[in-house]
C-alpha positions as CSV (number, residue, x, y, z in Angstrom):
1,P,31.1,-16.1,25.6
2,G,29.3,-19.0,27.2
3,D,25.8,-17.7,26.6
4,V,23.3,-19.8,24.8
5,L,21.4,-18.4,21.8
6,G,18.3,-20.0,20.4
7,V,17.2,-19.6,16.8
8,R,13.8,-20.7,15.5
9,G,12.6,-20.7,11.9
10,P,12.1,-20.3,9.1
11,F,8.4,-20.2,9.6
12,G,5.5,-19.6,7.2
13,T,5.4,-19.8,3.4
14,A,7.9,-18.7,0.7
15,W,7.6,-17.1,-2.7
16,P,6.5,-19.8,-5.2
17,L,9.7,-19.6,-7.4
18,D,9.6,-23.3,-8.4
19,G,6.0,-22.9,-9.6
20,A,6.9,-19.7,-11.6
21,A,9.6,-21.5,-13.6
22,G,8.8,-21.7,-17.3
23,G,6.9,-18.5,-17.4
24,D,7.6,-14.8,-17.0
25,L,8.2,-13.4,-13.5
26,L,7.0,-10.0,-12.4
27,I,8.2,-8.7,-9.0
28,V,6.5,-5.6,-7.7
29,A,7.8,-3.9,-4.5
30,G,6.6,-0.9,-2.7
31,G,8.7,0.8,0.0
32,I,10.4,-1.7,2.3
33,G,8.6,-4.5,0.4
34,L,11.7,-4.9,-1.6
35,A,13.4,-6.5,1.4
36,P,11.3,-9.7,1.4
37,L,11.3,-9.8,-2.4
38,R,15.1,-9.4,-2.8
39,P,15.8,-13.1,-2.2
40,A,13.3,-13.9,-4.9
41,M,15.1,-11.6,-7.3
42,H,18.5,-13.1,-6.4
43,H,17.0,-16.6,-7.0
44,A,15.5,-15.6,-10.4
45,L,18.8,-14.1,-11.5
46,A,20.9,-17.1,-10.3
47,H,18.5,-19.4,-12.2
48,R,17.8,-17.0,-15.1
49,A,17.4,-19.8,-17.7
50,H,14.3,-21.1,-15.7
51,F,12.2,-18.0,-16.4
52,G,11.0,-16.1,-19.4
53,D,11.0,-12.4,-19.0
54,V,12.0,-11.2,-15.5
55,C,10.8,-7.7,-14.6
56,L,11.2,-5.8,-11.3
57,L,9.0,-2.8,-10.5
58,V,10.0,-0.7,-7.5
59,G,8.2,2.2,-5.9
60,A,9.2,4.4,-3.0
61,R,8.1,7.7,-1.4
62,N,11.2,9.5,-2.6
63,P,14.7,8.7,-3.8
64,E,16.2,8.7,-0.3
65,E,13.9,5.9,0.7
66,L,14.8,3.5,-2.1
67,L,16.2,0.2,-0.7
68,Y,19.4,-1.4,-2.2
69,P,20.2,1.4,-4.7
70,A,23.5,-0.2,-5.7
71,E,21.8,-3.5,-6.4
72,L,19.0,-1.8,-8.3
73,E,21.6,-0.1,-10.5
74,A,23.5,-3.3,-11.0
75,W,20.3,-5.2,-12.0
76,R,19.4,-2.3,-14.4
77,G,22.8,-2.9,-16.1
78,R,21.9,-6.4,-17.0
79,F,20.5,-7.2,-20.4
80,D,18.3,-10.1,-19.2
81,V,16.0,-8.3,-16.7
82,D,13.7,-5.3,-16.9
83,V,14.0,-3.0,-13.9
84,R,11.8,0.0,-13.5
85,V,11.8,2.4,-10.5
86,T,9.5,5.2,-9.6
87,V,9.1,7.6,-6.7
88,D,6.0,9.4,-5.4
89,T,8.0,12.7,-4.9
90,A,11.1,13.7,-6.8
91,V,13.7,15.5,-4.6
92,G,17.3,16.5,-5.2
93,A,18.8,15.4,-8.5
94,W,16.2,12.7,-9.2
95,H,15.7,12.3,-13.0
96,G,13.8,9.1,-12.9
97,R,10.1,8.3,-13.1
98,V,7.6,10.0,-10.7
99,G,4.3,8.4,-9.8
100,V,2.9,5.3,-8.2
101,V,4.2,1.9,-9.0
102,T,0.9,0.9,-10.7
103,R,1.8,3.3,-13.6
104,L,4.8,1.1,-14.4
105,I,2.7,-2.0,-15.2
106,P,1.6,-1.1,-18.7
107,H,5.3,-0.5,-19.7
108,A,6.7,-3.7,-18.1
109,D,8.0,-6.6,-20.1
110,F,5.9,-9.6,-19.1
111,D,3.2,-11.8,-20.6
112,P,0.0,-11.7,-18.4
113,Q,-0.9,-15.2,-19.5
114,T,2.3,-16.8,-18.3
115,A,3.6,-14.4,-15.6
116,T,3.7,-15.2,-12.0
117,V,3.5,-12.0,-9.9
118,M,5.1,-11.5,-6.5
119,L,3.9,-8.4,-4.7
120,C,4.9,-6.8,-1.4
121,G,4.5,-3.4,0.1
122,P,1.9,-1.3,1.9
123,E,-1.5,-2.9,1.8
124,A,-3.1,0.0,-0.2
125,M,-0.3,-0.4,-2.8
126,I,-0.8,-4.1,-2.9
127,R,-4.6,-3.7,-3.4
128,F,-4.3,-1.2,-6.2
129,T,-1.4,-3.0,-7.9
130,A,-3.5,-6.2,-7.8
131,Y,-6.4,-4.4,-9.5
132,A,-4.0,-3.1,-12.2
133,L,-2.6,-6.6,-12.7
134,L,-6.1,-8.1,-13.0
135,E,-7.0,-5.3,-15.5
136,A,-3.8,-6.2,-17.5
137,G,-5.0,-9.8,-17.8
138,V,-3.1,-11.6,-15.0
139,A,-5.2,-14.4,-13.5
140,P,-5.8,-13.9,-9.7
141,E,-4.3,-17.3,-8.9
142,R,-1.0,-16.2,-10.5
143,I,-0.6,-13.2,-8.2
144,W,1.1,-13.8,-4.8
145,V,1.1,-11.2,-2.0
146,S,2.9,-11.0,1.2
147,Q,0.7,-10.0,4.1
148,E,3.0,-8.8,6.8
149,R,1.7,-8.7,10.4
150,N,3.1,-8.6,13.9
151,M,4.1,-12.2,14.5
152,Q,4.7,-13.3,18.1
153,C,4.7,-17.1,18.6
154,A,5.4,-18.1,15.0
155,V,3.6,-21.4,15.5
156,G,-0.1,-20.3,15.0
157,H,-1.0,-20.3,18.7
158,C,-1.2,-16.7,20.0
159,G,-3.3,-15.2,17.2
160,H,-1.4,-11.9,16.9
161,C,-0.9,-12.4,13.2
162,Q,-4.5,-13.4,12.4
163,Y,-5.7,-12.2,9.0
164,G,-9.3,-13.4,8.6
165,P,-9.1,-17.2,8.7
166,F,-5.3,-17.2,8.3
167,L,-2.6,-17.2,10.9
168,L,0.2,-15.6,8.8
169,C,3.1,-17.1,10.8
170,R,1.8,-20.6,9.7
171,D,-0.4,-20.0,6.6
172,G,1.5,-17.0,5.2
173,P,2.9,-14.4,5.0
174,V,3.0,-15.3,1.2
175,L,-0.5,-16.1,0.0
176,R,-2.3,-16.3,-3.3
177,Y,-4.2,-13.1,-4.1
178,D,-7.5,-15.0,-4.8
179,A,-7.4,-16.4,-1.3
180,V,-7.1,-13.0,0.3
181,A,-8.8,-10.6,-2.2
182,A,-12.0,-10.3,-0.1
183,L,-10.0,-9.7,3.1
184,M,-8.1,-6.9,1.4
185,E,-11.3,-5.0,0.9
186,V,-11.9,-4.8,4.6
187,R,-10.4,-1.6,6.0
188,E,-8.1,-1.9,9.1
189,L,-8.3,-5.7,9.1
């Protein structure tokens, strides 16, 4: 009691949900990438009439590392959203899909011509998922990726979150894929 607590934010950019309205929405999460995408999914479901098909693809290393399992199950129970989950390694009583999340793309319910894609996870997963989406016919400017970095000052001053010409605390973390595609090809950037 009596202490002062300061809160700053929010900083950076958000998922382009308003721009996605009117078309299909594909959300692809790998590992803990579901955490930053979860609010986008909540928004899409709360405003379900604003979108065409809504599809969520989730990948994790194993069933124990899946985030929000109760919510995933609840979303799967809806008739107005397509939820597909896969794990790299099946353990225990897992009877679901096994494999990388990119293998779910050909089976997902979305129109590549109208879909807006929101993608977050490990960088290798983002890169290979983007390749698969491009191959499926999604235009690069319709793919949005979250480039997570260690953000310190949150105002674009310290440079800890620099990603090529971008300072992710200010310019990101959500960026269009076509703006960062070349940067994603550079290892350890």
